[in-house]
RODO-2510 file (C-alpha; in nm, 4 decimals, decimal comma):
residues 239
     n   res          X          Y          Z
     1     m    10,3168    -0,6022     7,6282
     2     l    10,2480    -0,5269     7,9884
     3     e    10,5761    -0,2827     8,0060
     4     l    10,4563    -0,1085     7,7194
     5     f    10,1135    -0,0433     7,8849
     6     l    10,2890     0,0689     8,2009
     7     i    10,5000     0,3062     8,0288
     8     l    10,1941     0,4589     7,8461
     9     i    10,0065     0,4854     8,1674
    10     i    10,3204     0,6618     8,3180
    11     f    10,3201     0,8972     8,0117
    12     f     9,9521     0,9739     8,0545
    13     i     9,9872     1,0363     8,4347
    14     i    10,2925     1,2782     8,3750
    15     t    10,0946     1,4726     8,0919
    16     l     9,8167     1,5325     8,3333
    17     i    10,0279     1,6545     8,6147
    18     v    10,2130     1,8899     8,3645
    19     l     9,8840     2,0439     8,2247
    20     y     9,7582     2,0619     8,5915
    21     l    10,0871     2,2473     8,6886
    22     s    10,0601     2,4750     8,3765
    23     k     9,7103     2,5731     8,4622
    24     k     9,7862     2,6416     8,8112
    25     h    10,0789     2,8592     8,7321
    26     e     9,8821     3,0632     8,4825
    27     s     9,5961     3,1087     8,7339
    28     f     9,8573     3,2390     8,9940
    29     s     9,9948     3,4664     8,7368
    30     n     9,6858     3,6278     8,6579
    31     n     9,5877     3,6646     9,0494
    32     d     9,9170     3,7846     9,1171
    33     d     9,9137     4,0521     8,8461
    34     e     9,5770     4,1727     8,9962
    35     d     9,7004     4,1869     9,3279
    36     l    10,0174     4,3745     9,2124
    37     c     9,7782     4,6358     9,0347
    38     n     9,5623     4,6580     9,3432
    39     n     9,8486     4,7003     9,5819
    40     f    10,1095     4,9125     9,4038
    41     f     9,9643     5,0519     9,0849
    42     i     9,6139     5,1242     9,0772
    43     r     9,5890     5,4149     9,3411
    44     d     9,8230     5,6304     9,1552
    45     s     9,7919     5,5120     8,7985
    46     y     9,6275     5,7601     8,5522
    47     c     9,6156     5,8357     8,1901
    48     e     9,8881     6,0401     8,0504
    49     l     9,9713     6,1794     7,7280
    50     d    10,3056     6,0677     7,5623
    51     i    10,4188     6,3895     7,3860
    52     d    10,6780     6,2184     7,2063
    53     k    10,4678     5,9487     7,0530
    54     n    10,1213     6,1713     7,0651
    55     s     9,9614     5,8729     7,2082
    56     c     9,7665     5,8011     7,5444
    57     k     9,9021     5,5709     7,8111
    58     c     9,8499     5,4226     8,1324
    59     k    10,1210     5,5758     8,3806
    60     l    10,2178     5,5755     8,7580
    61     q    10,3502     5,8738     8,9469
    62     k    10,5356     5,7099     9,2495
    63     d    10,5672     5,9216     9,5633
    64     d    10,7393     6,2360     9,5203
    65     l    10,9745     6,1481     9,2419
    66     k    10,7502     6,3494     9,0036
    67     y    10,8539     6,1072     8,7226
    68     l    10,6209     5,8497     8,5358
    69     f    10,6546     5,4815     8,5007
    70     n    10,4683     5,2418     8,2845
    71     s    10,1464     5,0933     8,4616
    72     p     9,9450     4,7855     8,3570
    73     e     9,6601     4,9133     8,1168
    74     n     9,3990     4,7639     8,3385
    75     c     9,5128     4,9729     8,6382
    76     c     9,3821     5,3033     8,4838
    77     q     9,0135     5,3815     8,5470
    78     r     9,0081     5,4542     8,1769
    79     n     9,1046     5,2635     7,8682
    80     c     9,3798     5,4926     7,7856
    81     l     9,5093     5,3062     7,4615
    82     k     9,1637     5,3987     7,3182
    83     l     9,1616     5,7473     7,3885
    84     s     9,2790     6,0238     7,1500
    85     p     9,5338     6,2550     7,2634
    86     e     9,2790     6,5246     7,2993
    87     e     9,0922     6,3042     7,5349
    88     c     9,3789     6,1702     7,7280
    89     i     9,3778     6,4234     7,9989
    90     e     9,0565     6,4548     8,1984
    91     k     8,9136     6,7874     8,1278
    92     n     8,7573     7,0040     8,3958
    93     n     8,7599     7,3717     8,4838
    94     f     8,8930     7,3260     8,8261
    95     t     9,2095     7,1483     8,7763
    96     n     9,3208     7,1909     8,4067
    97     i     9,5973     7,4540     8,3229
    98     p     9,7607     7,5309     8,0106
    99     y    10,1296     7,4719     7,9353
   100     y    10,3639     7,5256     7,6399
   101     c    10,6189     7,2943     7,4802
   102     n    10,9027     7,3505     7,2148
   103     i    10,8095     7,0865     6,9675
   104     g    11,0260     7,0991     6,6631
   105     g    11,1052     7,4536     6,6894
   106     k    10,7318     7,5501     6,7524
   107     c    10,5697     7,6457     7,0632
   108     k    10,2358     7,4082     7,1298
   109     e    10,0065     7,4396     7,3985
   110     y     9,8814     7,1418     7,6108
   111     r     9,6492     7,1010     7,8829
   112     g     9,7961     6,9928     8,2343
   113     t     9,6873     6,9669     8,5776
   114     i     9,7485     7,1053     8,9271
   115     v     9,6476     6,7858     9,0921
   116     e     9,9811     6,7031     9,2874
   117     s     9,9558     6,3194     9,2506
   118     h     9,9395     6,3825     8,8653
   119     i    10,1623     6,6759     8,8340
   120     a    10,4371     6,4578     8,6571
   121     t    10,2027     6,4543     8,3419
   122     n    10,2950     6,8136     8,2869
   123     n    10,5779     6,7621     8,0873
   124     c    10,7273     6,8076     7,7249
   125     g    10,8435     6,4569     7,6496
   126     l    11,1963     6,3116     7,7075
   127     d    11,5336     6,4602     7,6415
   128     p    11,6606     6,2337     7,3583
   129     l    12,0242     6,2835     7,5044
   130     n    11,9620     6,2084     7,8643
   131     n    11,6065     6,0495     7,8840
   132     q    11,4833     6,2984     8,1621
   133     l    11,1534     6,4729     8,1462
   134     l    11,1699     6,8069     7,9709
   135     l    10,9898     7,0827     8,1753
   136     p    10,6974     7,2803     8,0491
   137     y    10,6739     7,6604     8,0098
   138     s    10,4078     7,8260     8,1796
   139     n    10,3354     8,0731     7,8903
   140     l    10,4005     8,1193     7,5449
   141     e    10,6582     8,4065     7,5539
   142     d    10,9102     8,1951     7,7739
   143     c    10,8513     7,9010     7,5309
   144     e    10,9389     8,1215     7,2275
   145     r    11,2251     8,2513     7,3873
   146     s    11,3697     7,9029     7,4386
   147     i    11,3598     7,7912     7,0775
   148     d    11,6919     7,7417     6,8953
   149     p    11,7051     7,7833     6,5307
   150     c    11,8079     7,4325     6,4767
   151     d    11,5122     7,2955     6,6899
   152     k    11,3169     7,2761     6,3596
   153     y    11,5060     6,9558     6,2833
   154     n    11,4152     6,8026     6,6256
   155     i    11,0819     6,6310     6,5427
   156     p    10,9866     6,3541     6,7635
   157     s    10,7541     6,1864     6,5167
   158     r    11,0547     6,1092     6,2792
   159     s    11,3392     5,8856     6,3063
   160     s    11,6751     6,0397     6,4537
   161     h    11,8574     5,9315     6,1291
   162     i    11,6061     6,1682     5,9267
   163     n    11,6472     6,4433     6,1874
   164     q    12,0060     6,3984     6,1768
   165     a    12,0482     6,4021     5,7897
   166     d    11,8447     6,7312     5,7687
   167     c    12,0203     6,8884     6,0645
   168     i    12,3791     6,8515     5,9206
   169     k    12,2553     6,9953     5,5790
   170     d    12,2252     7,3147     5,7650
   171     v    12,5642     7,5073     5,8230
   172     n    12,4511     7,6708     6,1486
   173     c    12,3707     7,3291     6,3201
   174     g    12,5336     7,0113     6,4351
   175     y    12,3900     6,6841     6,5722
   176     c    12,4785     6,5479     6,9046
   177     t    12,4168     6,1722     6,9600
   178     n    12,4585     5,9318     7,2492
   179     s    12,5543     5,5666     7,2965
   180     n    12,1770     5,4537     7,2700
   181     d    12,1231     5,6291     6,9218
   182     g    11,9389     5,9113     7,0674
   183     g    12,0217     6,2625     6,9233
   184     k    11,9435     6,6022     6,8944
   185     c    12,0010     6,9082     6,6689
   186     i    12,1819     7,1993     6,8128
   187     s    12,3430     7,5170     6,7001
   188     g    12,7257     7,4836     6,6277
   189     t    13,0232     7,5029     6,4294
   190     p    13,2754     7,2513     6,2997
   191     e    13,4536     7,3132     6,6364
   192     g    13,1548     7,1984     6,8331
   193     p    12,8267     7,3256     6,9975
   194     l    12,7895     7,7125     7,0431
   195     d    12,6416     7,6388     7,3879
   196     f    12,9328     7,4446     7,5254
   197     h    12,8205     7,4795     7,8854
   198     k    12,5007     7,3068     7,8085
   199     y    12,6438     7,0529     7,5741
   200     f    12,9889     6,9976     7,7184
   201     f    12,9785     6,6268     7,6652
   202     c    12,9431     6,6515     7,2895
   203     n    13,2655     6,6443     7,1214
   204     p    13,3546     6,6652     6,7590
   205     e    13,3468     6,3144     6,6155
   206     v    13,7189     6,3348     6,4708
   207     k    13,8315     6,4265     6,8377
   208     n    13,6481     6,1378     7,0192
   209     s    13,7676     5,8059     6,9886
   210     d    13,5456     5,6384     7,2267
   211     s    13,2481     5,4783     7,0198
   212     d    13,0315     5,4633     7,3293
   213     s    13,0533     5,8259     7,4177
   214     n    12,8452     6,1371     7,2900
   215     k    12,9471     6,2714     6,9598
   216     y    12,9251     6,5895     6,7761
   217     i    12,8615     6,5676     6,3941
   218     y    12,8905     6,8488     6,1745
   219     g    12,8229     6,8283     5,7914
   220     n    13,0597     6,8734     5,5074
   221     h    13,0497     7,2546     5,4245
   222     a    13,4013     7,3075     5,3429
   223     a    13,3044     7,5022     5,0284
   224     y    13,0527     7,7142     5,1976
   225     l    13,2664     7,7981     5,4745
   226     l    13,5522     7,9052     5,2448
   227     q    13,3297     8,1048     5,0458
   228     n    13,2212     8,2862     5,3502
   229     a    13,5305     8,2870     5,5358
   230     n    13,6797     8,6460     5,6451
   231     i    13,9870     8,6573     5,3976
   232     p    14,1125     8,9686     5,2718
   233     n    14,0303     9,0392     4,9155
   234     f    14,3975     9,0811     4,7939
   235     l    14,4328     8,7088     4,9169
   236     q    14,0964     8,5948     4,7426
   237     n    14,1834     8,7914     4,4203
   238     p    14,5591     8,8058     4,3930
   239     s    14,6736     9,0460     4,0965
***
């Protein structure tokens, strides 16, 4: 009986120690997050519009990298998640500037900033093939000149599978994918992209045996291509 009592006492003491250490660790973690926010994030964090998802998020522009990193939500002066896309960028007549992005084959105007510490917010989302920030256009004319006829299938709000399915139905387009399932519809033929210099890494799937490499996918348009091929009339209609 005494042994059972001692075992229960020891178990109770161990339980108290575990609970105490758990609370202490939780308290330390919270304080650590606050210190991390104060020392590293809070000075350069601000609300930024994620163009691909059309939502407002707390981001950090570190040093002169001109690139945005995720920042804890409480490090921004405003609650970014509760802001609409229109409210995300602070509006004032002194620092706001317009810029343009090619979104799904249409040029859309956004509001940017000339503040150097926030300059990375002036972007057009991420390139789905290399995950790099897409640079904006300063005027509508330059943006419209950049439009590829196949850009109308590159809609960020849709899944890559839907974009690809619509893309390869068009005889003027092919779809380039990477190992992370990112993809982009580009002008092309069965042989590959029209702009080979820009998309040199996108090879037709039949010629690419490496499953982790970029692939170029073209739809099955054999009947259309034969119908519109430059074949002499006497071969098409032999008498």
